[in-house]
N, C-alpha and C positions, 0 to 999 in steps of 0.2 A: 549334460551328463557329468558326473563326478567320477573320474577314473581312479582306481586304486593301484598302487604300485606294489613292488615286492619287498619293500622295507629297506633296500640297500641305499647307500649314501651317494650323494653327488660329490664329485671331486671339487668343484668350484661353481661359481655362477655361470660361467661359460658352458661347462658341461651340462648344468641343469637346463640352460636354454636350449641346447641341442636336443636333449631328451624331450623337453616340453614341445619344441617345434614339431618333432616327428609324431608325438602323441596327438597334436592338433590335426596333422595330416591323417593319421589313422582314425581319428574321431569323425572324419568326413567334413571338416570345416570348409575345405576348398570346394566341395560339391554342394553343401547345404546353405552356405552363406555367400551372397553374391559379391563380385567386385564392384567398385573399388574396395580394397581392404587396407586398413591402416593399423600398424602396431604401435602402441604407446607404452613406454616404460615409466614406471613410477620411480623417481629418484629417491635415494641414489642407487640402492642395490638392485632395483628392478631393471635398470637401463642395460647393463651387460647381458642380463637374461633375455631381455626384449630384442637386443641386437641379433642374437642367434635365431630367435623365432622369426624375426623379419627376414633374415637371410634365407631361411628354409622355406618360408611362405612367399618369397619374392615380393614383399610388401614394403612400402615406405615406413621408415622408423621416425618417431618423434618422442619427445618427452612430455609428460603431463604431471604438473607439480601438485603435490598434496603434502600438507604438514600435519603431523600428529600434535594434538593438544595434550601435553603432559600434565598430570596432577601436580600442583605446586608442592615442592619438597619430595615428590616421587615421580620425577620427570619421565621415567621409563614406562610408567603406567598411563595408558591412554584414557583420557576422559572424552575424547572426540577427535575431530580432524577438520581441517579446512582445505579447500582446493581453489584453483583458479576460478574466476568469475564470482567470487564472494560466497561460494557454497560452504556451509558449515554443518557438520554432523556431530551431535553430542550424545554421549552415553549417559543418559540420565540416571541409570542405576548406579554407576560409579560415582557420579557427582553427588547424589543424595546419600549414598552409603558413607562417603568420606567427608560430607559436610562442606563441599566446595561452594563458595558464595558466588552469586552472579557477577560481582565485581572482579573476583579472582578469575572467573572464566573469561571475562572481557579482556582483562590485562594479558592473559596468556594468548588469547586469540589475536590481539593487536601485535604482540611481539612476534608471533609466528607468521602473521601476515607480512610483516616487514621482511622477514627472512625469505618467505616465499617470493616476494617481489624481487629481491636482490638476486636470488638464484635463477629466477626465470630470465632475468636480463643477462646473467652470466652464461647460462646454458644456450640461450637462443642467439645472443649477440644481435646480428641484423637479420637473422632468419625468421620468416613468418611461420606461424604454426601450420602444420599440415591440415588441410580442411577435413572435417569429419562428417559434415552434413551429408546424409544419404549414403554413408559408407558403413561397411562392417568394421567396427572398431574392436580390436583385441587389446585389452588392458593387461599388462604383464607386471608382476612383482616377483621378488625372490621368495615369497611365501606369504601365507595368511595366518595371522595370530588372532587378534581381536577383530580384524576386518574393518576398523573405523576408517582407515585411509582409503581402502578400496570402495567402501560405501560412499564416501565423499566424492571420489573420482567418478563413480557411476552416475551419481546425481548431477554432477557438473556436466558430464558428457550428454546426458539425456536432454539437457536444455539446448544442446546444439543439434538435436534431431538427427542422430545417426540412424542408419537402417537397422542395425543390431549392435548390441554390446556383449562381447564375450570376455569373460574373466579367465585368464590362464596363469597358473602358478605351478611351480614344481612341487610344493609341499604346503599343506595347510591343516589347520584344526578341523576335524570332521564337523563339529558343531558350526564353526564359522562358515565352512563351505556350504552347509545347508542353508544358512541365513542368506548368504550372498546369492545362492541359486534363485531365491525368490525375487531378487532385484535385477539380475542379469538375464539375458536371453539364453546364455549357456555358461556353465562353469566347467573348465577342464583343469583338474588338479591331479598331478601324476601320483602323489603319495599322500595319504591321509592316515597317518599312524593313530591308532586308538589311544595310545599313551603319548599324547602330544604335549610337549613342554615348551618348546620354543622353535622358531624357524631354523635356527642354527644347528639343531640336532641332526638335520638331514644333510649337512655339508661337512666334508673334511676340512675345507678352507672357507671360512665365512668371515674373512677379514673385511673391515669396513671399506666401502667404495668411496673414493674421494671425489671432490668436485672436478679435479683435473682428469680423472679417469672417465667421468661422465662426459666431459667435453671432448675427450679423445674419441670415445665411441660415437658421439653424435657427429663429429667432424669427419669420420671415416667415409670413404666412397660408398655410395648408395647402390651401386650395381650389384645385384645378388642373383645367383642362379635359382631358377624356379624349382620347387619341389616336384618330384615325380613319384618314385617308388619309395615308400617308407622304409627307413633303416630299422632292422630288427635288433 
C-alpha cells in the first residue's frame, strides 16, 4: 500500500522515523509479514529514520549501503546507483538524454564503489551484517526522489532470498512510489505530495547526516520495546 499523509512537515529525521514506524504498525505489517523482521537503513540519512522504526517494531537494525551514481558535472543528478554485492542500477533515459558515455559511467561507478567499500568498513567495524535470508526486510530511507538507490537496494537484497521486502519512507514522489511498488512486496510512504520537488521539502530540519552520526546510531543499545497500540 502507499499511504498518503496530510501534508504537514516532519520536525527532523527522528520524528519522521517515529511517524513512519507507527504507520507500519497501523498498516498491519506486524500481522501480515512474519518474523524474523530486520530493519535496514540506507546511509546516511535513512539510518536515523530506520533506528526509530526498528525501535517501534522491536526489530534488529542494520545498515545497507547504496551509492548514487551522479552525472559528471551534475553530481546531484542521479544516473543510477550501486549497492553491496556489486549490484548496479542505471537510469538509461538520463544517460542517453545527457550523452554520458560508457567510459564515464564506469569511471563514476569505480569511484563510488571505493567510497561504498570504505564506508561499509567504517560503519560495520567488526560487526557482521544482520542475516536477511528468510526474513521480512524493511528498507528505510529518509525519502524517495528518483528511487535509483532504493531500486539498487531491493535488487541486492533479493539476491539474499528474504521472505519479503518492504520499502518504508516518510515522504516520496508519487510516481517513484508507484515504480517501487512493482519491485517491492509492499511500499509504505507516509506522505506523497502531488507537487513533489525534493525530499527536504517535508522536513523542518534536513541537515546532512554525518558518518559519525550513523556510527552513533548503529552503536546504540539494540534493546527496543515492542510496539503494541499504534500512537495516533
